N, C-alpha and C positions, 0 to 999 in steps of 0.2 A: 224266474229263470226263462219263460217264454219271452219276455221282453229282450233279453240277451240274445237268444236264437235268432229273433226277427232283425236284430241290429247286426249281429255278425255275418249272416246269410243275405244281407240286403245287397242290392245292386252292385256288383262286381265293377261297373263301368263308372261309378261315383270315385272309388279310389281302389287303385290296382293292387297294392300291397299291404299286408297286415303284418303286424310284429307284436310279440309277447315278451314284456318285461316282468320278470320277477324279482322282488327284493325279500331277501333272507333275513330271517330273525325269529325271535320266540315270541309268542302272544301274549297279551297283558300288560297292563301299565307298569309292572314292576320292571320287566325288561324294555320297554320301550325307549328309552335313552342311553341304554348301554353300548359299549363297543360293538358288541355282537350282533348289534340291530341296526349299524349303520346302511346295511344294504336296504332294508324297510324303509328306513329315514329318507334314502335317496328317492324311493318310489314314492312315497308320501308328498316330499317336495315337488317331484315330477306332476303329479296329479293336481296339487294346488296351483302350480305354474300355469297349467294348461286347462285349469276350469273343471277338471273331472274329479267325481265324488265317488269314493269308494263304499261299496256295501257288500255285506256277506252274502254268501252263497253256500249252503249246506252241501250241495252237490260236490262243488269244488274244493270244499273245506278250505275256504279262503275268503279274502275280501278282492273285489274286481272293480276295476273301473274301466272306463274306455273313452276315446277321443280321436281327434285328428290334429296332425301337426306337419307342417310341411309337405302335404301332399300324399300323406300316410295314414292309415288307420293303426293306432296302438290300443293294445288291452295289456292292461296292469293288474299284476297278481301279488298279493301278500299271503302267503299261506297260513293258515290258523293252526296248523299241526304244529309240534315243537320242531326244533331246527333239524333235528336227525330223522325226521319224516317229511321233509319238505317235497321231496321228490313224488310223493302221491298227488299234490296239487299240481305240479308242473305236468306230469305225465297226462292227468285228466285233462288239462287246457289244451296241450299239445296234439294230443289225439283228437279230443271231442271236437275242437273246432279246426282241424286238419290245417295245423300250423306246421311250416317247414322250420327243422331244427337249425338253420341257418339264421333264421328270425325270431330265434327262441333264446334270450339273453338272461343270463342270472347275474343279479348285482349282489355281492358279498362283501364281507370285511376280511381283511388279510393280515395276520400279526408279521408276516415276513416284509411288510412294505412299512415304512415310517408313516406316521400320523398326517393324514390328508394326500397322501402321494396315490396317484391313479393309475391304473393297468388295465388295458383292454386286450383281450386275446381271442383268437377265433376258437380255440380248444385248449385242453391241457387236463392235468390231474387234479384230483380233489385238493392234494396238498396238506392232507391231515384234517381238512375241514368237513364236519360232520354234515353240514347241509348240502354240500357240494358232492359228497359221497352218495347222499340219498338219491340227489338229482340223476347222477351218474347210474346209479343201480336199477331205478325206474326207468329212465330213457334208455338205457342198454348201452350206452356210449359216452365218450368224452367228448365227442364232436359238437359242442354247442358253444356259442360265445359267452364269455363272462367278462363284467366288469369289477374290478378288486379294488376296493377302497382300504388302503392303509389305516391301521390303526396302532401299529408299533408293538413291541415286545416288552413285556412288563421287567422291572428292574428290581430283583428280589422279591417278588410277588408270585404266587401259583396262578399259571396261567388261566385257569378256568376262572378265578376269581378275578383277574384283570379284564378278561373280555366281558364277562356278566357284571361288571362293576359301571359305575356311572363317569362319564367324561370328565378329566381334569379341568381346570378353570380356564387354561389356554386353549383346550381343544374346543370348549365350549364356544369360545370368542371366535375361534376360524371355523367353526362348523357351517355357518351359512354359505361361507365361500366354496368349502369342499362340496356342498350340495349342489350349489349353482353350476360349478366346473363338471360336476358328475351328469348333471341334466343336460348339459350343452353337447357332452360327447354321446349320451344317450341320443339328442337330436339328430346330430351328426351323422351316426350309425346309421338311423333310419332313412335319412334324406339322400346320403351320398355312399354308404356303403361302410363295410368293416374295415378296408384299408384306409380310406381317408380318415374314419375317425380314429383307428390306431395312429396314424402319422402324427395326428394332434395330443392324444391322450397320452401316449409314452414318451412325449418330450419332456426332459427332466425341467424345464422351465416352466410347464404348463400347470404346475401345481405348486409352484414357489411364491 
């Protein structure tokens, strides 16, 4: 953890802004490739893309990574609590590392969006998502940005079984494209701000 503290509080003249990106999901290999874990899949993809290595932190109760992209510093977080306690890790990072909530973004799955659709918002309700409910509870506000990745609603299947189930073959085939587009939105958000990123992410043609 000492190494992390030295990095986070190092020369502010080197990079002016820092951002926290949290991918929601459940820990363990049994959940790793389920629909409910697409938020964590986005963050793992982003880490690989930018050459960052995630490592466990007991204090944070999650996995952390750090790096630079387009003139900014980023911190990546994957909570290792279960989904409904995700806010514990987010609050620790946001407060301990003194990060602004406008620069604290959550990536999550969304059953109200079709598979692969991407929506970026500055704030909003949890919409029944247990991970977002926990984040809202621990931060004490709904005013934090969130990137929602559509997983669609089940047809004749219990919702819990659906989101905790594996991707369908056609979803697996398109997953790399979805992860790359989400990653590009995150890069744009950090480099040019939430409005510019929303203008791109929320266009209907962006995820087609």
